[in-house]
Every structure is written in structure tokens, then in C-alpha cells.
FIVEX-744572 format. One record per residue (C-alpha): residue in three letters; x, y, z; residue number from 0. Coordinates in steps of 0.25 Angstrom, whole numbers. Layout:
N
{aa ALA c1 X c2 Y c3 Z i NUM}
...
This chain:
351
{aa MET c1 414 c2 457 c3 503 i 0}
{aa LYS c1 412 c2 457 c3 488 i 1}
{aa LYS c1 413 c2 469 c3 480 i 2}
{aa ASN c1 401 c2 475 c3 474 i 3}
{aa LEU c1 397 c2 470 c3 460 i 4}
{aa PRO c1 392 c2 479 c3 449 i 5}
{aa LEU c1 378 c2 485 c3 452 i 6}
{aa LEU c1 371 c2 476 c3 442 i 7}
{aa LEU c1 377 c2 464 c3 450 i 8}
{aa ILE c1 372 c2 469 c3 463 i 9}
{aa ALA c1 358 c2 470 c3 457 i 10}
{aa VAL c1 359 c2 456 c3 452 i 11}
{aa LEU c1 363 c2 452 c3 466 i 12}
{aa PHE c1 350 c2 459 c3 471 i 13}
{aa ILE c1 342 c2 452 c3 461 i 14}
{aa THR c1 346 c2 439 c3 463 i 15}
{aa SER c1 431 c2 428 c3 396 i 16}
{aa CYS c1 431 c2 425 c3 383 i 17}
{aa GLY c1 428 c2 412 c3 376 i 18}
{aa LYS c1 441 c2 411 c3 367 i 19}
{aa GLU c1 452 c2 401 c3 370 i 20}
{aa LEU c1 464 c2 409 c3 375 i 21}
{aa GLU c1 479 c2 405 c3 372 i 22}
{aa PHE c1 485 c2 394 c3 381 i 23}
{aa ARG c1 493 c2 400 c3 392 i 24}
{aa THR c1 501 c2 390 c3 401 i 25}
{aa LYS c1 506 c2 400 c3 411 i 26}
{aa PRO c1 496 c2 405 c3 422 i 27}
{aa VAL c1 496 c2 420 c3 426 i 28}
{aa ASP c1 504 c2 423 c3 437 i 29}
{aa PRO c1 494 c2 432 c3 446 i 30}
{aa ASN c1 506 c2 439 c3 452 i 31}
{aa ALA c1 512 c2 444 c3 439 i 32}
{aa VAL c1 501 c2 451 c3 431 i 33}
{aa SER c1 499 c2 465 c3 427 i 34}
{aa ILE c1 486 c2 473 c3 428 i 35}
{aa SER c1 483 c2 484 c3 419 i 36}
{aa THR c1 470 c2 492 c3 414 i 37}
{aa LEU c1 467 c2 488 c3 400 i 38}
{aa ALA c1 456 c2 497 c3 398 i 39}
{aa GLY c1 447 c2 507 c3 406 i 40}
{aa ASN c1 451 c2 520 c3 413 i 41}
{aa GLY c1 444 c2 516 c3 426 i 42}
{aa SER c1 432 c2 526 c3 424 i 43}
{aa GLN c1 419 c2 522 c3 421 i 44}
{aa GLY c1 415 c2 524 c3 406 i 45}
{aa SER c1 414 c2 518 c3 392 i 46}
{aa THR c1 425 c2 525 c3 384 i 47}
{aa ASN c1 431 c2 518 c3 373 i 48}
{aa GLY c1 446 c2 519 c3 372 i 49}
{aa THR c1 460 c2 513 c3 374 i 50}
{aa GLY c1 464 c2 507 c3 387 i 51}
{aa THR c1 461 c2 517 c3 399 i 52}
{aa PHE c1 455 c2 527 c3 390 i 53}
{aa ALA c1 443 c2 518 c3 389 i 54}
{aa SER c1 433 c2 516 c3 400 i 55}
{aa PHE c1 423 c2 505 c3 406 i 56}
{aa TYR c1 412 c2 505 c3 416 i 57}
{aa GLN c1 413 c2 493 c3 425 i 58}
{aa PRO c1 417 c2 482 c3 415 i 59}
{aa THR c1 414 c2 468 c3 420 i 60}
{aa GLY c1 417 c2 458 c3 409 i 61}
{aa VAL c1 430 c2 456 c3 400 i 62}
{aa ALA c1 433 c2 447 c3 389 i 63}
{aa THR c1 444 c2 445 c3 379 i 64}
{aa ASP c1 444 c2 440 c3 364 i 65}
{aa THR c1 455 c2 433 c3 355 i 66}
{aa ALA c1 460 c2 446 c3 349 i 67}
{aa GLY c1 463 c2 452 c3 363 i 68}
{aa ASN c1 451 c2 461 c3 364 i 69}
{aa ILE c1 444 c2 463 c3 378 i 70}
{aa TYR c1 429 c2 464 c3 380 i 71}
{aa VAL c1 423 c2 471 c3 392 i 72}
{aa ALA c1 409 c2 471 c3 397 i 73}
{aa ASP c1 408 c2 485 c3 402 i 74}
{aa LEU c1 397 c2 483 c3 412 i 75}
{aa ARG c1 392 c2 497 c3 415 i 76}
{aa ASN c1 394 c2 503 c3 401 i 77}
{aa ASN c1 385 c2 492 c3 395 i 78}
{aa LEU c1 396 c2 489 c3 385 i 79}
{aa VAL c1 405 c2 479 c3 379 i 80}
{aa ARG c1 419 c2 484 c3 377 i 81}
{aa LYS c1 431 c2 479 c3 369 i 82}
{aa ILE c1 446 c2 482 c3 372 i 83}
{aa SER c1 455 c2 479 c3 361 i 84}
{aa PRO c1 469 c2 473 c3 363 i 85}
{aa ALA c1 474 c2 487 c3 362 i 86}
{aa GLY c1 465 c2 492 c3 373 i 87}
{aa VAL c1 455 c2 499 c3 365 i 88}
{aa VAL c1 441 c2 499 c3 372 i 89}
{aa SER c1 429 c2 499 c3 363 i 90}
{aa THR c1 414 c2 496 c3 365 i 91}
{aa LEU c1 410 c2 483 c3 358 i 92}
{aa ALA c1 395 c2 484 c3 361 i 93}
{aa GLY c1 385 c2 491 c3 369 i 94}
{aa SER c1 378 c2 505 c3 369 i 95}
{aa GLY c1 381 c2 507 c3 384 i 96}
{aa LEU c1 367 c2 508 c3 387 i 97}
{aa GLN c1 360 c2 497 c3 395 i 98}
{aa GLY c1 352 c2 487 c3 386 i 99}
{aa ALA c1 351 c2 474 c3 379 i 100}
{aa ALA c1 351 c2 479 c3 364 i 101}
{aa ASN c1 358 c2 470 c3 354 i 102}
{aa GLY c1 366 c2 477 c3 343 i 103}
{aa THR c1 379 c2 481 c3 338 i 104}
{aa ALA c1 389 c2 489 c3 347 i 105}
{aa ILE c1 383 c2 501 c3 353 i 106}
{aa ASN c1 369 c2 496 c3 349 i 107}
{aa ALA c1 369 c2 485 c3 359 i 108}
{aa SER c1 367 c2 487 c3 374 i 109}
{aa PHE c1 371 c2 479 c3 386 i 110}
{aa ASN c1 367 c2 480 c3 401 i 111}
{aa GLN c1 379 c2 478 c3 410 i 112}
{aa PRO c1 387 c2 468 c3 402 i 113}
{aa THR c1 395 c2 460 c3 412 i 114}
{aa GLY c1 402 c2 448 c3 406 i 115}
{aa ILE c1 409 c2 447 c3 392 i 116}
{aa ALA c1 416 c2 436 c3 384 i 117}
{aa VAL c1 421 c2 434 c3 370 i 118}
{aa ASP c1 421 c2 422 c3 361 i 119}
{aa ALA c1 432 c2 418 c3 350 i 120}
{aa ALA c1 424 c2 426 c3 339 i 121}
{aa GLY c1 424 c2 439 c3 347 i 122}
{aa ASN c1 409 c2 438 c3 351 i 123}
{aa VAL c1 407 c2 445 c3 365 i 124}
{aa PHE c1 398 c2 439 c3 375 i 125}
{aa ILE c1 391 c2 448 c3 386 i 126}
{aa ALA c1 384 c2 445 c3 398 i 127}
{aa ASP c1 375 c2 456 c3 398 i 128}
{aa ASN c1 372 c2 456 c3 413 i 129}
{aa GLY c1 361 c2 467 c3 414 i 130}
{aa ASN c1 353 c2 461 c3 402 i 131}
{aa HIS c1 354 c2 446 c3 406 i 132}
{aa LEU c1 359 c2 443 c3 392 i 133}
{aa ILE c1 372 c2 437 c3 386 i 134}
{aa ARG c1 375 c2 446 c3 374 i 135}
{aa GLU c1 385 c2 444 c3 362 i 136}
{aa VAL c1 393 c2 454 c3 355 i 137}
{aa SER c1 399 c2 451 c3 341 i 138}
{aa PRO c1 413 c2 456 c3 338 i 139}
{aa THR c1 407 c2 467 c3 330 i 140}
{aa GLY c1 399 c2 472 c3 342 i 141}
{aa ASN c1 385 c2 466 c3 339 i 142}
{aa VAL c1 377 c2 462 c3 352 i 143}
{aa THR c1 367 c2 451 c3 353 i 144}
{aa THR c1 361 c2 443 c3 364 i 145}
{aa LEU c1 366 c2 429 c3 365 i 146}
{aa ALA c1 357 c2 425 c3 377 i 147}
{aa GLY c1 348 c2 430 c3 387 i 148}
{aa SER c1 334 c2 435 c3 388 i 149}
{aa GLY c1 337 c2 448 c3 396 i 150}
{aa ILE c1 329 c2 444 c3 408 i 151}
{aa PRO c1 336 c2 438 c3 420 i 152}
{aa GLY c1 334 c2 423 c3 420 i 153}
{aa SER c1 341 c2 409 c3 419 i 154}
{aa ALA c1 334 c2 403 c3 407 i 155}
{aa ASN c1 342 c2 394 c3 398 i 156}
{aa GLY c1 339 c2 395 c3 383 i 157}
{aa THR c1 344 c2 401 c3 370 i 158}
{aa GLY c1 346 c2 416 c3 368 i 159}
{aa THR c1 336 c2 425 c3 374 i 160}
{aa ALA c1 329 c2 412 c3 380 i 161}
{aa ALA c1 340 c2 412 c3 390 i 162}
{aa SER c1 341 c2 421 c3 402 i 163}
{aa PHE c1 352 c2 426 c3 411 i 164}
{aa ASN c1 353 c2 433 c3 425 i 165}
{aa PHE c1 364 c2 444 c3 425 i 166}
{aa PRO c1 374 c2 436 c3 417 i 167}
{aa GLN c1 388 c2 440 c3 420 i 168}
{aa GLY c1 401 c2 433 c3 415 i 169}
{aa ILE c1 402 c2 427 c3 401 i 170}
{aa ALA c1 411 c2 418 c3 394 i 171}
{aa VAL c1 412 c2 411 c3 380 i 172}
{aa ASP c1 419 c2 398 c3 376 i 173}
{aa PRO c1 425 c2 395 c3 363 i 174}
{aa SER c1 412 c2 388 c3 358 i 175}
{aa GLY c1 404 c2 400 c3 360 i 176}
{aa ASN c1 397 c2 396 c3 373 i 177}
{aa VAL c1 395 c2 408 c3 382 i 178}
{aa TYR c1 395 c2 406 c3 397 i 179}
{aa VAL c1 388 c2 416 c3 407 i 180}
{aa ALA c1 389 c2 418 c3 422 i 181}
{aa ASP c1 374 c2 421 c3 424 i 182}
{aa TYR c1 376 c2 429 c3 437 i 183}
{aa GLY c1 361 c2 430 c3 441 i 184}
{aa ASN c1 358 c2 416 c3 439 i 185}
{aa ASN c1 370 c2 410 c3 446 i 186}
{aa LEU c1 373 c2 402 c3 433 i 187}
{aa ILE c1 383 c2 399 c3 422 i 188}
{aa ARG c1 376 c2 399 c3 408 i 189}
{aa LYS c1 381 c2 394 c3 395 i 190}
{aa ILE c1 376 c2 400 c3 381 i 191}
{aa SER c1 379 c2 392 c3 369 i 192}
{aa PRO c1 383 c2 400 c3 356 i 193}
{aa GLU c1 368 c2 399 c3 351 i 194}
{aa GLY c1 364 c2 406 c3 364 i 195}
{aa ALA c1 358 c2 394 c3 372 i 196}
{aa VAL c1 360 c2 397 c3 387 i 197}
{aa THR c1 361 c2 386 c3 397 i 198}
{aa THR c1 366 c2 385 c3 411 i 199}
{aa LEU c1 380 c2 379 c3 412 i 200}
{aa ALA c1 381 c2 380 c3 428 i 201}
{aa GLY c1 373 c2 384 c3 440 i 202}
{aa SER c1 360 c2 381 c3 447 i 203}
{aa GLY c1 356 c2 395 c3 447 i 204}
{aa GLU c1 357 c2 395 c3 463 i 205}
{aa ALA c1 368 c2 403 c3 470 i 206}
{aa GLY c1 379 c2 395 c3 475 i 207}
{aa ALA c1 393 c2 389 c3 473 i 208}
{aa GLY c1 389 c2 374 c3 471 i 209}
{aa ASN c1 398 c2 365 c3 462 i 210}
{aa SER c1 390 c2 353 c3 462 i 211}
{aa PRO c1 385 c2 349 c3 448 i 212}
{aa ASP c1 371 c2 348 c3 454 i 213}
{aa THR c1 371 c2 362 c3 460 i 214}
{aa VAL c1 381 c2 371 c3 454 i 215}
{aa THR c1 379 c2 385 c3 458 i 216}
{aa PHE c1 385 c2 399 c3 456 i 217}
{aa ASN c1 383 c2 412 c3 463 i 218}
{aa LYS c1 382 c2 424 c3 454 i 219}
{aa PRO c1 393 c2 420 c3 444 i 220}
{aa ILE c1 398 c2 432 c3 437 i 221}
{aa GLY c1 410 c2 428 c3 428 i 222}
{aa VAL c1 412 c2 416 c3 419 i 223}
{aa GLY c1 425 c2 412 c3 411 i 224}
{aa LEU c1 430 c2 400 c3 403 i 225}
{aa ASP c1 443 c2 393 c3 401 i 226}
{aa VAL c1 447 c2 385 c3 388 i 227}
{aa ALA c1 444 c2 372 c3 394 i 228}
{aa GLY c1 429 c2 376 c3 395 i 229}
{aa ASN c1 429 c2 378 c3 410 i 230}
{aa ILE c1 420 c2 390 c3 415 i 231}
{aa TYR c1 424 c2 399 c3 427 i 232}
{aa VAL c1 414 c2 406 c3 435 i 233}
{aa ALA c1 416 c2 419 c3 443 i 234}
{aa ASP c1 405 c2 415 c3 454 i 235}
{aa TYR c1 404 c2 429 c3 460 i 236}
{aa GLY c1 394 c2 425 c3 471 i 237}
{aa ASN c1 403 c2 413 c3 475 i 238}
{aa ASN c1 416 c2 420 c3 474 i 239}
{aa MET c1 421 c2 408 c3 467 i 240}
{aa VAL c1 426 c2 404 c3 453 i 241}
{aa ARG c1 419 c2 392 c3 448 i 242}
{aa LYS c1 423 c2 383 c3 436 i 243}
{aa ILE c1 413 c2 375 c3 427 i 244}
{aa THR c1 420 c2 364 c3 418 i 245}
{aa PRO c1 415 c2 361 c3 404 i 246}
{aa SER c1 408 c2 349 c3 410 i 247}
{aa GLY c1 400 c2 359 c3 419 i 248}
{aa ILE c1 407 c2 355 c3 432 i 249}
{aa VAL c1 407 c2 368 c3 442 i 250}
{aa THR c1 418 c2 370 c3 452 i 251}
{aa THR c1 424 c2 381 c3 460 i 252}
{aa LEU c1 437 c2 385 c3 455 i 253}
{aa ALA c1 441 c2 395 c3 466 i 254}
{aa GLY c1 434 c2 403 c3 477 i 255}
{aa SER c1 430 c2 400 c3 492 i 256}
{aa GLY c1 416 c2 407 c3 490 i 257}
{aa ILE c1 420 c2 417 c3 500 i 258}
{aa SER c1 423 c2 432 c3 496 i 259}
{aa GLY c1 438 c2 434 c3 497 i 260}
{aa SER c1 451 c2 436 c3 489 i 261}
{aa THR c1 460 c2 424 c3 494 i 262}
{aa ASN c1 469 c2 417 c3 484 i 263}
{aa GLY c1 469 c2 402 c3 485 i 264}
{aa THR c1 465 c2 390 c3 478 i 265}
{aa GLY c1 450 c2 386 c3 475 i 266}
{aa ALA c1 441 c2 389 c3 487 i 267}
{aa ALA c1 453 c2 395 c3 495 i 268}
{aa ALA c1 452 c2 407 c3 486 i 269}
{aa SER c1 442 c2 418 c3 487 i 270}
{aa PHE c1 435 c2 429 c3 478 i 271}
{aa ASN c1 426 c2 440 c3 480 i 272}
{aa GLY c1 415 c2 442 c3 469 i 273}
{aa ILE c1 422 c2 436 c3 457 i 274}
{aa THR c1 416 c2 441 c3 444 i 275}
{aa GLY c1 425 c2 437 c3 432 i 276}
{aa VAL c1 433 c2 424 c3 428 i 277}
{aa ALA c1 441 c2 420 c3 416 i 278}
{aa ALA c1 450 c2 409 c3 413 i 279}
{aa ASP c1 463 c2 408 c3 404 i 280}
{aa ALA c1 465 c2 398 c3 393 i 281}
{aa SER c1 476 c2 390 c3 400 i 282}
{aa GLY c1 469 c2 385 c3 412 i 283}
{aa ASN c1 478 c2 392 c3 421 i 284}
{aa ASP c1 470 c2 404 c3 426 i 285}
{aa VAL c1 456 c2 409 c3 429 i 286}
{aa TYR c1 455 c2 424 c3 432 i 287}
{aa VAL c1 444 c2 430 c3 441 i 288}
{aa ALA c1 439 c2 444 c3 443 i 289}
{aa ASP c1 437 c2 445 c3 458 i 290}
{aa TYR c1 428 c2 457 c3 458 i 291}
{aa GLY c1 426 c2 458 c3 473 i 292}
{aa ASN c1 441 c2 457 c3 476 i 293}
{aa ASN c1 446 c2 466 c3 465 i 294}
{aa LEU c1 455 c2 455 c3 460 i 295}
{aa VAL c1 458 c2 446 c3 448 i 296}
{aa ARG c1 461 c2 432 c3 453 i 297}
{aa LEU c1 467 c2 420 c3 446 i 298}
{aa ILE c1 463 c2 405 c3 448 i 299}
{aa SER c1 472 c2 394 c3 444 i 300}
{aa PRO c1 467 c2 381 c3 438 i 301}
{aa ALA c1 468 c2 375 c3 452 i 302}
{aa GLY c1 460 c2 386 c3 458 i 303}
{aa ALA c1 471 c2 395 c3 464 i 304}
{aa VAL c1 467 c2 409 c3 465 i 305}
{aa THR c1 477 c2 421 c3 464 i 306}
{aa THR c1 475 c2 436 c3 462 i 307}
{aa LEU c1 481 c2 442 c3 450 i 308}
{aa GLY c1 490 c2 454 c3 451 i 309}
{aa THR c1 493 c2 453 c3 466 i 310}
{aa GLY c1 508 c2 449 c3 466 i 311}
{aa ALA c1 521 c2 456 c3 466 i 312}
{aa GLY c1 522 c2 456 c3 451 i 313}
{aa ALA c1 508 c2 461 c3 448 i 314}
{aa SER c1 503 c2 474 c3 444 i 315}
{aa ALA c1 499 c2 483 c3 455 i 316}
{aa LYS c1 487 c2 487 c3 447 i 317}
{aa SER c1 481 c2 474 c3 451 i 318}
{aa ILE c1 475 c2 480 c3 463 i 319}
{aa LEU c1 466 c2 489 c3 454 i 320}
{aa PHE c1 455 c2 479 c3 450 i 321}
{aa SER c1 441 c2 485 c3 455 i 322}
{aa GLY c1 431 c2 474 c3 453 i 323}
{aa PRO c1 437 c2 466 c3 442 i 324}
{aa TYR c1 425 c2 459 c3 435 i 325}
{aa GLY c1 428 c2 452 c3 423 i 326}
{aa VAL c1 441 c2 445 c3 418 i 327}
{aa ALA c1 446 c2 439 c3 405 i 328}
{aa VAL c1 459 c2 433 c3 400 i 329}
{aa ASP c1 465 c2 435 c3 386 i 330}
{aa SER c1 474 c2 425 c3 378 i 331}
{aa ALA c1 487 c2 431 c3 384 i 332}
{aa GLY c1 482 c2 429 c3 398 i 333}
{aa ASN c1 479 c2 443 c3 401 i 334}
{aa ILE c1 467 c2 445 c3 411 i 335}
{aa TYR c1 457 c2 456 c3 408 i 336}
{aa VAL c1 448 c2 462 c3 420 i 337}
{aa ALA c1 436 c2 470 c3 419 i 338}
{aa ASN c1 439 c2 479 c3 431 i 339}
{aa TYR c1 424 c2 483 c3 434 i 340}
{aa GLY c1 427 c2 493 c3 446 i 341}
{aa ASN c1 438 c2 500 c3 438 i 342}
{aa SER c1 431 c2 500 c3 424 i 343}
{aa THR c1 443 c2 495 c3 418 i 344}
{aa ILE c1 448 c2 482 c3 411 i 345}
{aa GLU c1 461 c2 477 c3 417 i 346}
{aa LYS c1 472 c2 468 c3 411 i 347}
{aa VAL c1 479 c2 458 c3 419 i 348}
{aa GLY c1 492 c2 453 c3 412 i 349}
{aa LYS c1 502 c2 442 c3 414 i 350}
């Protein structure tokens, strides 16, 4: 049985990390030799800024890193975009805290349950503004604009406000400035050019798990991530699968049987339970998955072998404390950051 999603996603069901190049790392992570610690958040629901566990979040969903070591958080229930410095200092980058779709600088802007987040090499932050059906952009100084979306649910392609989305969730940006969106309500993966032109990258719009070039289908995709080779990974929530889209547009299933479970194994021998986040490292060794329904963070090798982080004898005992891990990101040193939705914390998984 899948763990319940956030309330907004339940409503959707009823109605219907980062683009920079990371440093090359040749040695894959040993899933049994990681430590897990709380980077920020005291576990209570709030919007307090401060350092480390003196700060608070309210059910964060998205997490991303930049080239300077800052961490950015889509703080869903607070309707805020938060920033964590390398020293662990939490601040509010943008958002008034009130639900809305206003553009402006810092607290003059507003969001409606922001879910996905990504950062480009210039420090611009992109937000999947789920409740507004918009893709927003935040400059390094905190100025918020709308990159694409009319604000009305739909699947229209077009430029800027001529395009439409239906509860967009995950988001990623490549080195050329193209933005990729997991368009949850439309069962599509969308692409936005730097000029704001929206196209459909993959998916027919029907719910399914088809890989045939003529009938590629997804089922409520939530997370999307990129590797440096230009492959796109999709956390296909409704299918309990991780899908892969090559630069030439070929869609395959990297891992997952399609049946809810927590079995480790290779390819279709592995199982997930409502995966929500996905991120890839630069070396091609590892793909990380936020396995929301299982309260786990999973690792997938290039061959599709799935293991669970933090369960071996050498791992930190804190690994058992994930509660609805939602978003995941990887920094240049290979550290993994997790938006721990159920605990309202941001966790760090180190080598």
C-alpha cells in the first residue's frame, strides 16, 4: 500500500537537481558506508530562519544545490523558497508565505505550494509552482518572474503564458538553460527553452508504462533529474518505476517491477513504493531515488542494480528516520541531500 501523498496531490488524483556539471567522481558510493545527519530543520512545522536545527520548515518537497555549495528548498506548505548556506544558515530567498502568484522581489512575490526546484550555473532558481500550474524563475537577488504557464490547468505547448501545465512537480535544468518538467497531471515530460518556449519531450498524455516510440506513456510523473551525458531520469510515481530518456528521445525503464514493494535487485527485479524524487551524479555511477512510500533513499547503478542507502553494518543508525523522503539532490562532492517531507527537515547523506 502506498503511503499517502501531500493533500494537494490527493486532490490531483481526485481531479484526474541542478543543471550544473558536477566534478567527475570515479568511485561509486558504497550504500553500506554512508552517514545520515540533519542539515537543517528542528522537526517541527514552521518557517523560522536560523542555523541548522534552529531553523524550521513545513513539509519541504524539493531540494537542489548550486556550484557554491548552497542548498535550495521548495518549502511546500510555507509557500516559500528557502536557501541554506554552506555553513547551514537558513534564509528565505523568495515568497511572502501567503498563497498567490505575484511576481516581485523576495517577500513581495508569492507561490502556491511550490514543489520542485532546480538551479542553473548562473544561480537562477527554477520552481515548479504546483498549485499555480506555473514554472517560476528566481534570480540570485530574489526577483521572481514567470517563465512559462498560463495559470490554468492544461497541456498546451507555446511560449510563456501561451503554454499550460497541470500540477507540475519535478524540475531540472541543463547546462544550456533548457528546463525539464515532470507534468504530473498531464502524464508528460515537458521541455522549456531559455526563451520560454514549451514543448512536449515525451509522453502521449495517457496513463501507462509504455516504452514504444509510438506510445510512450507515464503515470503521474513527479521527479525529474539529469546527468552530464544529457540523459533524463523520471520518478514515475504511478508506475513505481524509474524511467530514462536518452538525448535522442528513447525512453526505457531503468528499474522497477511496476508493483509496490521494497525489493532490491536489478531492473524489473527491484521494486519501489511511490517514488517522488530522482537525481544523478556526474560520473555515471549512481542514480538516487527518494522512495517516498518506503521511507527510503535508494541507489541505482548504471546497470540498473537497486540497493538501499544506509542499511549496512557501517551505516549510521539514523537512516531509519526518513519519513516520506520527497526530493533528492547531489552536490559536487557526492553528498546527497533529501527533503524529508514527513519530518520537515533537510537531511544530508555523506560518503
